[in-house]
N, C-alpha and C positions, 0 to 999 in steps of 0.2 A: 504493499499500500504505500503510494507517494504521500508527501506531507499535506498535499491539498484535497486528497480523496475524500477524507471525513468531512472537511469544512465546506465542501461543494454542496453538502446535504444538510449541515447543521449551522445555523445562522443565530444561535442563542447569544445573548449578550453576556459580556464580562462583567466583573465588579467595577471596572473603570468606565465602561460604558453606562452602566446604571447610575453611576455617581454623576457622568456628565450630563445625562438625561435629566436628572433630578436637579441639578444646579441651574439649567437653563429653564427648566419648568418653574422653579421657584423664582428666577429672575423675572420671566415675563407676568408670572402670577403677582409680583410685587409692583412692577413698574408699568404694565400695560393692560389696564382694564379696558372694559367696553368704551368707558367715557374718553379715555386716551384715544381710542381708535376712531371714535366719532370726531374727535376735535381735529384730527390730522386729516379728514376726507378731503378737504379743499385743496390742499398741495399734494396730498398723498405720501407725506413725509413728515415724521417727528424727529427733528433734529437732536433734542434733548434725549431721547431714547437711543438714537443712534451712537450718540457719544458715550452713554453709559453701556452699551452693547461692546463698542470697540474696546472701552476701558476694561471690559471683563476678558478681552483677548479673542472675541469671537471672529475678528478678521485674521489675526495673525495665526490662529490655530489652523487655518484652512490652507496655508502655504507650506512649502517644503523648508526644511531646516537650512537648506543650502542658501536661501535668500533671507534668511533671518526669521522665518516662521517657526511653527511648533510641529509641523508634520503630522497633522492629524489625518486619519483616514476617511475615506468617503463615508463609511459607516458612522464614524463620528458626526460628519456633517449632516447625514441623514437625519440623526437624532435632533441636531440644532434646528434644521429646516422644519421638522415635525412641530416642535415648540413654537416656532414662528407661525405656523399655520394655526396651531391650537389658539394662540392669542391674537390672530389677526393683525400682527405686528406691523405698523405702517414704517417699515424700515427695508431698504434695498439690499439685503444681506446676500440674497441668493444671487442676484445680478452681479454684485460687486465681487464675491469671492469667486465666481465662475470665470469672470474677466480677468481677475487678479492672478488666478492660477494660470490661466492662457498665458498671460505676460511673463510669468515666471518662467513658463516652458520656452517661452520665445526670446527671453533675455531682456525684457522691457519694463521691468518692475522696479519703481524707486521707493523710498522710505516713506513718502507721503501717502502713496497708494497702499503700501503694506500695512500701515498703521490705520488706514481708514479715514485720515484727516482730509484726504481727497477722495472722491468717488470714481471709480471707473465702472463702466458698463459695457455690455455688448449687445448686439442685435440677435435675439435668439430665434426670431422668426423668418429671416431671411439669409439663406447661404450663399447667394450668387446673384441677387438682383441688383440694378443700379437704380440711381435717382432717390427720392425722399421714401423714407419707411418710418413705421411707427417703433419707437423703442420704449420698452417699458419703464426705464429709469431715465429717460431722456431728458426730462425737464429739470433734473437736479444734478446729473452727473457732470463731474469736470472734464473727463476724457471718455469717449465713446469709442469701442472697436467695433469696425464692421468688415465684412469681406467685400473686396472690390476686385472682381475677376479672379486672378490667381494670387492677390496680395492680400495680407491682413493690414488694415489701415488703422490708424490713430487719429480721432478727429478731436479737436476743441473749438470751442465757440466763445468770442468775446462777449456775447450776451446769450445766456441760456434760452432756449426755444421755450415757449409757453405751454403749459400743461394742456393736454387734451383731456376733456371729460370722458371718462370710461366707466364701464360697469364695474371693473374690479378696484376702482378707487386708487389706482396706481399713478405714480408721477411720469405718465406717459406724455410723450411728444414726438411731433414729426421731425425727423431728422434727415437733412439733405446734405451728403458729403461735399456737394459743390459749394454749399454756403459756409462750410467750415473756415473759420480764421486760419487754422492750422491744420494741414494734412501731412502726416507722417507715415511712410510705409515702415511697419514693424518687422515685417517678413513676408516671404514670398515663396512659392513653389509647392510642390506636393506635400513636403514634410509639415509646412505651416498650414496647409489646408486640412491635414489630418488633425492637427492639434487643434484648430477651430472647430472641426466635428466633434472632437472629443469634449471641448467646451460646451457645445451644444447639448450633447448628451448628459453632461453633468448638470446643466440647467435644468432639463426635463426631468432628471432623476430627483433633484432637490424640490422642484416644484411638485412632483409626485407625493414626496414625503411631506411637504407643507400641507397637501391636500389630505393625506392621511390624519394629521393632526387636527385639521379643520373638521373632517367628519367625525372624528372621536368626540370632539367637543360639542358639536351640533347634536350628536346622539345623546350626550349627557343633558344638554338643554332640554331636549324633547322627552327623555325618560323621567327627568325630575318634574317636568310638567304632568306627565301622565301619572305619576304617582300621587298628585296633590288634586287632581280633578276627577270628580265621581259623577256617575250617571247609574241611575236604578240602584243606588246604595253601594256600589262597587267603584274601586278606581278604574278610570279608562284603560290604563296600562294592562289590565287582565283581559281585555277584549282582544280577539284574534286580529282584528283590523288594525290594533296599535302595536300589540306584542309581536306580530310576525314582521312588520316592516322595522321595528327596533332590532330584531334579531338579525335582519338583513344588513343593517348598518353595522352591526357588530362583526358580521361576516366580512364585510367590505374593508373595515379597519384591519382585521386580522390578515386578510389577504393582501392588501395593498402594502402594509408594513413588511410582511415577509418578502414579497416581490421587491420591494426597495432595497432591503438589506442584501437580498441575493443579487440584484444588480449593482449594488455598490461593491460587494466583495468581487464579484468577477471583473468588474471596471477596474478596481485596484490590482488585482492579481493575475488575471488571465484575460486582458482586454480583447484579445483576438478570438477567445472561445465561444463568448456568447454576446456579441455586440449589439443584439438587439433587445437585451433586458431593460436597459434604460427607457427605451422608447415604449416597451410593453407596460412597464409601471406607468408611465406617464398617460398612456392611451387609456389604461384601465381607470386610473384615478380621474382622468379628466371626465369620463362619462359617469363613473360611480358617484363621484361627489357631488355632482349636480343632482342626481336623483336623490341621494341621501338628504341633502340640504332642502330639497323642495318637500320631501316627505315630513321632515322636522317642523317646517311651516305649516303643512296641512295638519299635523297631529295638534298644533297649538291653536288651529282654527282662526278666528277673528283676530285674536292677539298676534299670531304667528305674521299675518300679512301687514300689520302696521309698521310704519317706519321706524318706530321706536325700539321695536323688537329685536332682541340679540341675534334671533334665528334669521331674520332678514339680512342683516349684515353679514352673516355667514353665506346665505343663499348667493347674494350678488357676487361675493368673492369666489365662490365655487365655482360659478359660471364664468367670472372675468379672469381670474389668474391664469387658467390654461390657455386662454385666448392671447394672451400677452405674447405668447410664442408663435402666433400663426394658427392655421388650422391644424387641430390634433390629428386629423385625417391624413395629413402629410406624413406624420410619424407612423400611422398604421400602414401607409403604403411602403415606407422604408423598411418596416419589420418584414412586410411580405418579399421584398427584394433581397433582403439579407438571407432570409430562409431559403427562398428559392434558389440563390446562388450557392449557398451551402450543400442543398440536396443535389443540385447539378453538378457540383465539383465530386461529391461522394459517389454519385452514379458514374462519372468519368473515371473514377480511380478503380471502379470495380472490373 
């Protein structure tokens, strides 16, 4: 048995993993309640929360030790992303760390970006288009990475583009490379494009993990409501029309979490073995998170559809966050292409 054989099947957490998860769960529980989320909706960004998060080491942990980071694994990052989704935290951590990790591999990372004092983002929805594109952190990022043909280009703007209103309440903006004040080619060629694709995979994986946390908290909100509302003398949670959907939410959380852990482990240790797993996690959670959040709103009835309800805040983000990276259907197509190519290669080798 090789050293990876057991781990390919066992994705249980170590004591260090659990301590990391608990630390970030406590952090967001203390500093990011629903009022904080609501207050940041206009800009899509809470600068004070971001500074606290950076001070905790959330940006440096994601980067390799060779550039001054703490060398966290993708499994570690998945757990942080899950807590960001659970809290609906208005911080661009996923965008920043995926772009910063890309720069660290391409040799363009500086100390300001490493620490999070300056924000860097990437365009997760377009890998080859030209012209303006919507970037989920475009209105607040100091540096934006995009693909331009065979080059990875760094863009800076003298005046940040205005935020575009969007269902996910993200600091999204239209970014036109031709309008940038500074345009720098970071790297080019096949190797650079492969690293950019890896950054996109990481973005989709961490977004999937955030959706797992989102669904779990949505389920908790709905379950607590179902335990305190009665009909015909019994809690509504005892009715099959309520209990079965809640059970489906629990299944979604367990399935999405395990798939995210599996994708993270393979991406870190055997990236060429199962390259489709990050997309699989993203496509699964993009579909199931919207279903779960919709059901949570339905369980709460008239209260759930009110603008003040926490369940509504989770619903709009469950629908909006996956779309920040474009159509999840394109990820489904990529899954099919990867699997078809693998099967064709296997048949040719027989």
